[in-house]
C-alpha positions in Angstrom: -0.5 0.3 7.6 3.2 0.9 7.2 6.3 -0.1 9.3 7.8 3.2 10.4 10.8 2.0 12.5 11.7 -1.4 14.1 8.9 -2.0 16.6 6.4 0.5 15.4 3.5 0.5 12.9 1.5 3.4 11.6 -2.1 2.4 11.1 -5.1 4.1 9.5 -8.2 3.2 11.5 -11.3 3.8 9.4 -13.7 2.9 12.2 -12.4 5.5 14.6 -11.4 8.0 11.8 -7.9 8.3 13.3 -4.3 7.4 12.7 -2.5 5.4 15.3 1.2 4.7 16.1 1.4 1.1 17.4 4.1 -0.7 19.3 4.3 -3.9 17.1 5.9 -5.9 19.9 3.3 -5.3 22.6 0.2 -4.1 20.6 0.0 -1.0 22.7 -1.1 2.3 21.0 1.6 4.8 21.5 -0.1 7.8 20.0 -3.5 8.5 18.3 -4.6 11.5 16.3 -8.1 12.2 15.1 -8.8 13.0 11.5 -11.5 15.1 9.8 -12.6 12.2 7.5 -12.1 8.5 7.0 -8.5 7.5 6.3 -7.5 5.3 3.5 -4.3 3.9 2.0 -1.0 5.1 3.3 2.7 5.1 2.3 6.0 6.4 3.7 7.4 9.4 1.9 10.6 9.0 4.0 11.6 7.4 7.3 9.7 9.9 9.4 7.0 11.1 7.0 3.8 9.4 5.9 1.3 10.4 3.2 -2.3 9.3 4.1 -5.3 9.4 1.8 -8.2 11.0 3.7 -11.7 11.2 2.4 -11.9 11.0 -1.4 -9.6 13.8 -2.6 -7.0 14.8 0.1 -3.6 13.6 1.3 -2.7 14.2 4.9 1.0 14.5 5.6 2.0 13.1 9.0 5.3 13.4 10.8 6.5 10.7 13.2 8.8 12.0 15.9 9.8 10.5 19.2 6.8 8.1 19.2 4.4 11.0 18.6 2.4 12.0 15.5 2.2 15.5 14.1 -0.3 16.4 11.4 1.2 18.4 8.7 -0.3 20.0 5.6 -3.3 18.6 3.7 -2.7 18.3 0.0 -5.7 18.3 -2.4 -5.6 15.8 -5.3 -8.2 14.4 -7.7 -11.5 12.8 -6.6 -12.1 9.1 -5.9 -8.6 8.3 -4.6 -7.9 4.6 -4.0 -4.1 3.9 -3.5 -0.9 5.7 -2.9 2.8 5.0 -3.1 6.0 7.0 -3.0 9.6 7.3 -4.3 12.2 10.1 -4.2 9.9 12.6 -2.5 7.2 12.1 -5.1 3.9 10.3 -4.9 1.8 8.1 -7.2 -1.9 8.1 -6.6 -4.5 5.8 -8.1 -8.2 6.7 -8.7 -11.5 4.9 -9.1 -12.1 6.7 -12.3 -9.9 8.0 -15.2 -7.0 9.1 -15.3 -6.5 6.1 -13.0 -2.8 7.0 -12.1 -1.1 10.3 -11.5 2.4 11.1 -10.3 2.2 14.2 -8.0 4.6 16.3 -6.0 4.4 16.4 -2.2 2.4 19.7 -2.6 -0.1 18.0 -5.0 1.2 19.3 -8.4 0.4 16.8 -11.1 3.7 15.8 -12.8 2.5 12.9 -15.0 -0.7 11.0 -15.9 -0.9 7.5 -17.1 -1.2 7.4 -20.8 -4.3 5.4 -21.7 -3.8 5.5 -25.4 -3.7 1.8 -26.4 -4.6 0.8 -22.8 -8.1 2.3 -22.2 -9.3 -0.7 -20.2 -6.1 -1.6 -18.4 -7.2 -0.7 -15.0 -10.5 -1.7 -13.4 -10.0 -0.8 -9.8 -6.3 0.1 -9.1 -6.2 -0.2 -5.3 -3.2 -1.0 -3.1 0.3 -0.1 -4.4 3.9 -0.5 -3.5 7.2 0.8 -4.9 10.5 -1.1 -5.3 13.9 0.6 -4.8 14.3 0.9 -8.6 11.1 2.9 -8.9 8.8 0.2 -10.2 5.2 0.5 -8.9 3.2 -2.6 -8.4 -0.6 -2.2 -8.3 -3.2 -4.7 -7.1 -6.3 -4.5 -9.2 -9.1 -6.7 -7.8 -11.4 -5.6 -10.7 -9.3 -7.5 -13.2 -7.8 -10.0 -10.7 -4.3 -8.9 -11.8 -1.2 -7.2 -10.5 0.1 -4.4 -12.8 3.6 -3.0 -12.9 4.5 0.5 -14.2 7.8 2.3 -14.0 8.2 5.7 -12.2 7.2 7.5 -15.4 3.9 5.5 -15.4 4.8 3.4 -18.4 3.2 -0.1 -18.3 5.9 -2.8 -17.9 4.1 -6.1 -17.0 0.8 -7.6 -15.9 0.6 -10.7 -13.6 -2.1 -13.1 -12.8 -2.4 -16.7 -11.4 -5.0 -19.2 -10.4 -3.8 -18.6 -6.9 -4.8 -14.9 -7.1 -8.3 -14.1 -5.9 -9.3 -10.5 -5.2 -5.8 -9.1 -4.7 -5.6 -6.5 -1.9 -2.6 -5.4 0.0 0.8 -5.5 -1.6 4.4 -4.8 -0.4 7.9 -5.2 -1.7 10.6 -7.2 0.1 13.1 -6.9 -2.8 12.8 -5.8 -6.4 12.0 -9.5 -7.3 10.0 -10.4 -4.2 6.6 -8.8 -4.1 4.0 -10.0 -1.5 0.3 -9.9 -2.3 -2.8 -10.5 -0.2 -5.0 -13.0 -2.0 -8.1 -12.1 -0.1 -10.6 -14.8 -1.0 -8.0 -17.5 -1.1 -6.9 -16.7 2.5 -3.2 -16.5 1.5 -0.2 -14.3 1.0 1.4 -14.9 -2.4 5.0 -14.4 -3.5 5.2 -12.7 -6.9 8.6 -13.0 -8.7 8.5 -10.5 -11.6 11.6 -11.9 -13.2 10.0 -15.2 -13.8 6.3 -14.0 -13.9 5.4 -16.6 -11.2 3.3 -16.6 -8.1 3.5 -19.1 -5.2 1.9 -19.4 -1.8 4.0 -18.0 1.0 1.4 -18.1 3.8 -2.0 -19.7 3.9 -4.8 -21.0 6.1 -2.3 -23.3 8.0 -0.6 -20.1 9.0 -3.9 -18.6 10.3 -4.3 -16.3 7.3 -8.0 -15.3 7.1 -9.2 -12.7 4.6 -5.8 -10.8 4.5 -6.4 -7.1 3.6 -3.1 -5.2 3.9 0.6 -5.8 4.4 3.6 -4.0 5.9 7.2 -5.2 5.8 10.0 -4.1 8.1 13.4 -4.7 6.4 15.4 -4.0 9.6 13.6 -6.8 11.5 12.6 -8.9 8.4 9.1 -9.1 9.8 5.9 -9.1 7.8 2.7 -7.6 9.3 -0.6 -8.9 7.9 -3.9 -7.1 8.7 -6.7 -9.6 8.5 -10.4 -9.1 7.9 -11.1 -10.2 11.4 -9.4 -7.0 12.8 -6.3 -8.8 13.9 -2.7 -8.1 12.8 -0.5 -11.2 12.5 3.3 -11.0 12.6 5.6 -13.3 10.6 9.4 -13.7 10.4 10.5 -13.6 6.8 13.9 -15.1 6.1 
């Protein structure tokens, strides 16, 4: 899911094979569009455009306009897609097999691949991703129980791990030095600070976090949306 505008969330619904625009204040579905295959991870390419992984090798472009959804072009990419993120009208896609990471244009042209020389075993299962304003991409890798950071040219910058981190799933950026991560099996949301290479618990069981799967952050409202494994979306005010 992604926060489109204050008060609205765009959600990929795998069970119904559709994408939904949700009123985050009332929980009401404002618009729903059926897809041809199961939807996966999603990111915002700009304020009104989302890029959604569909099936194993396609990106569905979606326009959000006046609380309606308009399906745009379908862009073919490599097989076994896992995660997607965006910056400056360009996408980064992760895969369940080599080359692991690719930077592609909005029409699917491959611009850059992750250079695995010297890092052949770096990625095990690069799943959810987010991008900070400076173009850094943070990738949750439950296969290695780590968070990896690459720059926009796909050069490895840092790796992060912690005893608090257990099967990392959804990830989102609040600022360049505040990255929030779902620690799925620990039932918590962790705050990663890259500048100090530290993780701490932001939300946990006492906050009714149960198997957190994905995150969305709305900077205008300073609200964090957490999709749980129970099928519920919880909303938290982040100072």
